[in-house]
N, C-alpha and C positions, 0 to 999 in steps of 0.2 A: 239376573245379571251374572255374567260370567267374569269373575275376578281374574281368571287366567288368560282371558283374551288380551293379546298384546296391545291392541290399539284402543286405548281409553276405556278398558274394562267393558267393552260392548256398549258404551254410551255415546259413541261418536255421533250418531244420528240425532241425539237429544241435546248435544252441546251447541252453544252459540258458535256461529261460524268463525268469529274472530279468535275464539279459544282453540278451535280445531286447527286453524291455520297457524297459530302461534305455538301449538303443542310441542314441537321439537325445540323451540326456543325457550320453553318453560319446563325445565327438567323437574321442578318440584311439583308440577301439576299432578303427576301420578301419586305423590304422597298426599296431596290434598284429597284426591279421589279415594285413596285407601281410607283416609280418616273419615270422609263422608260416608263411605260404605259401612264403616264400623258404627257410625252414629245411627244408622237405620237398620242395624242388625235385628232380626226377628226376636232374638232372645234378649230381654231387657238387661239381664246380668252381664251380657257380653258388650253392651254399649258403654262407651267411655263417659265419665262424668264431665261436666262442663269445665272443671279445673283441669282435667286430663286433656280435654280438647284445646284449651287455651295454651297449656304447656306444649302440646304437640305443634300447634300453629307457631308458637314462638320459636321452637326448634327449627321448623321448616324455614321460617323467615331468616333466622340466624344463619342457617346453612346455605341460604341463597345469596348471602353476602350483605344483607340488610341488617342494620342494627336494631335489635328489639328494645334497646334502651332509648332510642330516639323518640321524641314526642310524636313525630308523624307516624311511625310504625305502630306505636301504642294506640294512637288515636284511630288509626285504620283498623287495628285489631278489635278495639272496643266497638267501633261502628259495625263491623261484620257480626260480632256476637249479638249486639242489640237487634240487628236486623233479623238474625236467625231466630232469636227468642220471640220476637214480635210475630213471626209467622207460625208459631206453635199453637 
């Protein structure tokens, strides 16, 4: 994967169509993609810990204007993490 490719890090063809179409309306999408790429780094020492991932997601959510202290944001974040962990 080419992290330098401007359009979705070279993942455009693998993305769900609704995400591709909403890409410009989701400025934080690039940050999520950068985080995801860090999580699958070939070198284990370069991968973030789950607590670092949670912290980064909270920062992304906060910067997008959503409140990380709201119960719905917290519940959404917990659900995403549980789904990711269940796929390992």
